[in-house]
C-alpha positions in Angstrom: -97.0 -157.6 147.8 -98.6 -155.4 145.1 -101.7 -157.6 145.1 -104.2 -157.0 142.4 -105.8 -160.4 142.6 -109.5 -160.4 141.5 -109.3 -156.7 140.8 -110.8 -155.4 137.6 -108.7 -153.3 135.2 -109.6 -151.1 132.3 -106.6 -150.3 130.1 -106.8 -147.9 127.1 -104.2 -148.3 124.4 -103.9 -151.9 125.6 -103.0 -153.7 122.4 -99.4 -152.6 122.2 -96.5 -151.0 124.1 -96.9 -150.0 127.7 -100.6 -150.9 127.7 -100.0 -154.4 126.5 -97.1 -155.0 128.8 -99.2 -153.8 131.8 -102.2 -155.9 130.8 -100.0 -158.9 130.6 -98.5 -158.3 134.0 -101.8 -157.6 135.7 -103.4 -160.7 134.2 -100.5 -162.8 135.4 -101.0 -161.2 138.9 -104.6 -162.4 139.0 -106.5 -159.3 137.8 -109.5 -159.3 135.3 -108.4 -157.1 132.5 -110.2 -155.3 129.6 -108.0 -153.8 127.0 -109.4 -151.0 124.9 -108.2 -150.1 121.4 -109.0 -149.6 117.8 -107.1 -152.5 116.2 -109.0 -155.2 114.4 -106.6 -157.8 115.8 -107.2 -156.6 119.4 -109.4 -159.6 120.2 -106.6 -162.0 119.2 -104.0 -160.1 121.3 -106.3 -160.1 124.3 -107.1 -163.8 124.0 -103.3 -164.6 124.0 -102.8 -163.0 127.4 -106.1 -164.0 129.0 -107.8 -160.6 128.8 -110.9 -159.3 127.1 -110.9 -156.8 124.2 -113.3 -154.0 123.6 -112.9 -152.2 120.3 -113.4 -148.4 120.6 -112.1 -145.1 119.2 -111.8 -143.1 122.4 -112.0 -139.8 120.6 -115.7 -140.7 120.0 -117.5 -140.2 123.2 -120.3 -142.6 122.4 -117.8 -145.4 121.7 -116.1 -144.6 125.0 -119.2 -144.8 127.1 -120.2 -148.0 125.3 -116.8 -149.5 126.2 -117.2 -148.6 129.8 -120.7 -150.1 129.9 -119.5 -153.3 128.3 -116.5 -153.6 130.7 -118.8 -153.2 133.7 -121.3 -155.7 132.2 -118.6 -158.3 131.6 -116.2 -157.8 134.5 -117.9 -155.6 137.0 -117.0 -152.1 138.4 -113.5 -150.9 137.7 -110.7 -151.0 140.3 -107.8 -150.0 138.1 -108.1 -147.5 135.3 -104.9 -147.2 133.2 -105.6 -144.1 131.1 -102.8 -144.9 128.7 -103.8 -144.3 125.0 -101.9 -141.7 123.1 -99.8 -140.8 120.1 -96.5 -139.0 119.7 -95.6 -136.1 117.5 -92.1 -134.6 117.1 -90.4 -132.5 114.5 -92.3 -129.3 113.6 -91.4 -126.1 115.3 -94.2 -123.7 116.5 -93.8 -121.7 113.2 -94.0 -124.8 111.1 -96.6 -126.8 113.0 -99.9 -127.7 111.3 -103.1 -126.7 113.0 -104.8 -129.9 111.8 -102.2 -132.1 113.3 -102.4 -130.2 116.6 -106.1 -130.8 116.7 -105.6 -134.5 116.1 -103.0 -134.6 119.0 -105.4 -132.7 121.2 -108.3 -135.1 120.6 -106.1 -138.2 121.3 -103.7 -137.0 124.0 -105.8 -134.7 126.1 -109.5 -134.7 125.3 -109.8 -138.5 125.2 -108.0 -139.0 128.6 -110.1 -136.2 130.0 -113.3 -138.0 128.8 -112.1 -141.3 130.2 -112.0 -139.6 133.6 -115.2 -137.7 133.0 -117.3 -140.6 131.9 -115.4 -143.3 133.7 -115.7 -142.0 137.2 -119.1 -143.5 137.8 -117.9 -146.9 136.7 -115.1 -147.0 139.3 -115.3 -148.6 142.7 -114.6 -146.4 145.6 -110.9 -146.9 146.5 -110.0 -147.4 142.9 -106.7 -146.4 141.3 -106.3 -144.3 138.2 -102.9 -144.1 136.4 -102.6 -141.6 133.6 -99.7 -141.9 131.1 -98.1 -138.5 130.8 -94.5 -138.2 129.6 -91.1 -136.8 130.5 -91.8 -134.5 127.6 -94.4 -132.8 129.8 -91.7 -131.8 132.2 -88.9 -131.0 129.7 -88.9 -128.5 126.9 -87.1 -129.3 123.6 -87.4 -127.8 120.1 -89.9 -129.6 118.0 -92.0 -130.9 120.9 -94.2 -127.9 121.5 -97.5 -129.6 120.7 -96.8 -133.0 122.4 -95.1 -131.4 125.5 -97.9 -128.9 126.0 -100.6 -131.6 126.0 -98.7 -133.9 128.3 -98.1 -131.0 130.7 -101.8 -130.3 130.6 -102.5 -134.0 131.5 -100.1 -133.7 134.4 -102.2 -130.7 135.7 -105.4 -132.7 135.1 -104.0 -135.6 137.1 -103.5 -133.4 140.1 -107.0 -131.8 139.9 -108.6 -135.2 139.5 -106.7 -136.4 142.6 -108.3 -133.7 144.6 -111.8 -134.1 143.3 -111.9 -137.9 143.6 -110.2 -138.0 147.1 -113.6 -138.1 148.9 -114.2 -141.5 147.3 -110.7 -142.7 148.2 -109.9 -142.9 144.5 -106.2 -142.2 143.9 -105.1 -140.5 140.7 -101.5 -140.5 139.7 -99.5 -140.1 136.5 -96.4 -141.8 135.2 -94.0 -139.8 133.1 -92.0 -142.2 130.9 -88.9 -141.2 129.0 -87.8 -143.1 125.9 -89.4 -146.6 126.0 -89.1 -149.3 123.3 -92.4 -149.5 121.4 -93.9 -149.3 117.9 -93.4 -145.5 118.1 -89.7 -146.1 119.1 -88.2 -148.9 117.0 -84.5 -149.8 117.2 -83.7 -147.7 114.1 -85.3 -144.5 115.4 -83.0 -141.5 115.6 -84.1 -140.9 119.2 -82.2 -144.1 120.2 -78.9 -142.5 119.6 -79.9 -139.2 121.2 -80.9 -141.1 124.4 -77.3 -142.3 124.9 -76.2 -138.7 124.9 -78.9 -137.1 127.0 -80.1 -139.9 129.4 -77.9 -140.5 132.5 -78.6 -144.3 132.2 -77.6 -144.1 128.5 -80.3 -146.5 127.4 -83.9 -146.8 126.3 -86.4 -148.3 128.8 -88.4 -151.4 128.5 -92.2 -151.6 128.5 -92.0 -154.2 131.3 -90.2 -151.7 133.5 -93.1 -149.3 133.2 -95.6 -152.0 133.7 -94.0 -152.8 137.1 -94.5 -149.2 138.2 -98.2 -149.2 137.0 -98.6 -152.5 138.9 -97.4 -150.9 142.1 -99.7 -147.8 141.7 -102.6 -150.1 141.0 -102.1 -152.0 144.2 -103.1 -151.2 147.8 -99.4 -150.9 148.6 -99.6 -147.4 147.1 -102.8 -146.4 148.9 -101.4 -143.2 150.3 -100.0 -142.0 147.0 -102.2 -139.6 145.0 -101.7 -136.6 142.9 -98.1 -137.8 142.2 -96.2 -137.6 138.9 -93.6 -140.4 138.9 -90.8 -140.2 136.4 -89.6 -143.4 134.8 -87.0 -142.0 132.4 -83.5 -143.3 133.3 -82.9 -140.0 135.1 -83.3 -137.7 132.1 -85.5 -135.2 133.9 -83.0 -135.1 136.8 -80.0 -134.6 134.6 -80.9 -133.8 131.0 -77.8 -134.2 128.9 -75.7 -135.5 131.8 -73.6 -138.0 129.8 -72.5 -135.2 127.4 -71.9 -132.9 130.3 -69.9 -135.5 132.2 -67.8 -136.0 129.1 -67.1 -132.3 128.8 -66.2 -132.1 132.5 -63.8 -135.0 132.2 -62.1 -133.6 129.2 -61.7 -130.1 130.6 
């Protein structure tokens, strides 16, 4: 079940958070994994879990193509592409937002994932699986999330188009839409942790390993008839945004 044994995986943003949790799980399941990132300590992180590390800034197209070439040279053609690298930005309203910051977010959260698909397609085996990391923020609208939400919504649209275009090669393209997940971007003292307990039906933050389990399924042949799907993994927040607060109001009325 969910076999990825001897499959080759290319994971962007693989040195921390969801990427690292997924890389660890896939290596344990018998896959050959390359994690891509900018961190100097990436090689040590990869060595600890039995993966290889390729250092690259994915906003630089030349570095991206070199990373793909190196992965193919060292591991072979790609069976699993986890298009995961990204950064978060919250706080500024549309009126207050800085254009320079929006450009930075665009380069990392949309242009880079697009280029991973654009340049990466020829390095994929037919029948490969692509998983893009979108976000529940791409499906919900909240003040202060205009830039991040817009770019994740665009990635969701890109996922569906890529699924259509790559279907003749039996390449599946899906996206996961995580809610609040423990990571370096969401430490235990982050204000969002308290907000989650009010807005999320499950009243808790998710774990990276829970997301990795979903990616593992989408990477395997067990999901071979799923393509163009956006799968929420958010504790129910997109189904019932603010449900705990609403339930409390109903119970007290």
